[in-house]
C-alpha positions as CSV (number, residue, x, y, z in Angstrom):
1,Q,0.0,-49.6,68.6
2,V,-1.5,-46.8,66.6
3,Q,-4.7,-47.7,64.6
4,L,-6.8,-45.8,62.3
5,V,-10.1,-47.6,61.4
6,E,-12.5,-46.1,58.8
7,S,-16.1,-46.9,58.6
8,G,-19.3,-45.5,57.0
9,G,-18.7,-46.2,53.3
10,G,-21.4,-47.6,51.1
11,L,-23.4,-47.3,47.9
12,V,-25.4,-44.1,47.4
13,Q,-27.1,-42.4,44.5
14,A,-25.8,-39.2,43.0
15,G,-26.9,-36.3,45.1
16,G,-27.0,-38.3,48.2
17,S,-24.9,-38.2,51.4
18,L,-22.6,-40.4,53.5
19,R,-20.7,-39.8,56.7
20,L,-17.3,-41.5,57.1
21,S,-15.7,-41.9,60.4
22,C,-12.0,-42.6,61.4
23,A,-11.5,-44.1,64.8
24,A,-8.0,-43.2,66.0
25,S,-6.3,-45.0,68.9
26,G,-2.9,-45.9,70.3
27,R,-1.6,-42.4,71.0
28,T,-2.6,-38.8,71.5
29,F,-3.0,-36.9,68.2
30,S,-2.9,-33.3,69.6
31,N,0.1,-32.4,67.5
32,Y,-1.1,-34.2,64.4
33,R,-2.9,-33.3,61.3
34,M,-5.6,-35.8,60.3
35,S,-6.5,-36.2,56.7
36,W,-8.7,-38.0,54.3
37,F,-7.4,-39.3,50.9
38,R,-9.2,-41.3,48.2
39,Q,-8.2,-43.5,45.4
40,A,-10.4,-44.4,42.5
41,P,-9.7,-47.5,40.3
42,G,-6.8,-46.8,37.9
43,K,-6.0,-43.4,39.4
44,E,-3.5,-42.0,41.8
45,R,-4.4,-41.5,45.4
46,E,-5.5,-37.9,46.0
47,Y,-5.9,-35.6,48.9
48,V,-9.4,-34.8,50.0
49,A,-9.4,-32.8,53.3
50,S,-7.5,-32.4,56.5
51,I,-7.9,-31.0,60.0
52,N,-5.5,-29.9,62.8
53,W,-6.5,-32.0,65.8
54,S,-5.8,-29.2,68.3
55,T,-7.0,-26.1,66.5
56,S,-9.6,-27.7,64.2
57,S,-8.2,-25.7,61.2
58,T,-9.3,-27.4,58.0
59,S,-8.4,-27.5,54.4
60,Y,-10.1,-29.1,51.4
61,A,-9.3,-30.1,47.8
62,D,-11.0,-27.8,45.3
63,S,-13.0,-30.8,44.0
64,V,-14.8,-31.3,47.3
65,K,-15.0,-27.8,48.7
66,G,-18.5,-26.8,49.6
67,R,-19.7,-30.4,49.5
68,F,-17.5,-32.3,52.1
69,T,-16.9,-31.3,55.7
70,I,-14.2,-32.6,57.9
71,S,-14.5,-32.5,61.7
72,R,-13.1,-34.2,64.8
73,D,-14.7,-35.4,68.0
74,N,-12.3,-35.4,71.0
75,A,-14.6,-37.4,73.2
76,K,-14.9,-40.2,70.7
77,N,-11.4,-39.8,69.2
78,T,-12.7,-39.8,65.7
79,V,-12.2,-37.7,62.6
80,D,-15.4,-37.6,60.5
81,L,-15.9,-36.7,56.9
82,Q,-19.4,-35.6,55.9
83,L,-20.0,-36.2,52.1
84,N,-22.9,-34.3,50.6
85,N,-24.2,-33.9,47.1
86,L,-22.1,-36.9,46.0
87,K,-21.2,-37.3,42.4
88,P,-20.2,-40.5,40.5
89,E,-16.7,-39.2,40.3
90,D,-16.5,-39.3,44.1
91,T,-16.4,-43.1,43.8
92,A,-13.2,-44.3,45.5
93,V,-11.7,-46.0,48.5
94,Y,-11.4,-43.4,51.2
95,Y,-8.4,-43.5,53.6
96,C,-7.8,-41.8,56.9
97,A,-4.2,-40.8,57.6
98,A,-2.2,-38.9,60.2
99,R,1.0,-37.0,60.2
100,R,2.9,-34.9,62.7
101,L,2.5,-31.2,62.3
102,A,6.2,-30.8,61.9
103,T,6.5,-33.1,58.9
104,M,4.8,-33.7,55.6
105,N,5.0,-37.5,55.8
106,Y,2.0,-39.5,56.8
107,N,3.0,-41.9,59.5
108,Y,-0.2,-43.8,59.9
109,W,-2.9,-45.0,57.5
110,G,-6.2,-46.8,57.8
111,Q,-7.3,-49.7,55.7
112,G,-9.9,-47.7,53.7
113,T,-13.6,-47.7,53.2
114,Q,-15.4,-48.0,49.8
115,V,-17.7,-45.2,48.6
116,T,-19.6,-45.9,45.5
117,V,-21.9,-43.3,43.9
118,S,-24.3,-44.4,41.2
119,S,-25.6,-42.1,38.5
């Protein structure tokens, strides 16, 4: 059974940092793209960043480029998201998701972790 479990969320002041982690289990993800999404209250879920598990190629939403960094740890089977210079508008529930490289549909989702940035 595939599981994605996020951790690392919390409350931080503007300008601060957090590190989110997504523990992936239940299968190998070598032909998957792992992504982070977020959803703020009353807003649509939005894409944040993604990484190709095998090649480590990354992409970012413009709103987080230069502040967030996505990475993966093969030994721990985790996908991490380093959040720096946080802004109040980054407040949201952050979700980890996985999709096969050959598709655009995300097969697996985590339960989410709350990030709250105070001004």
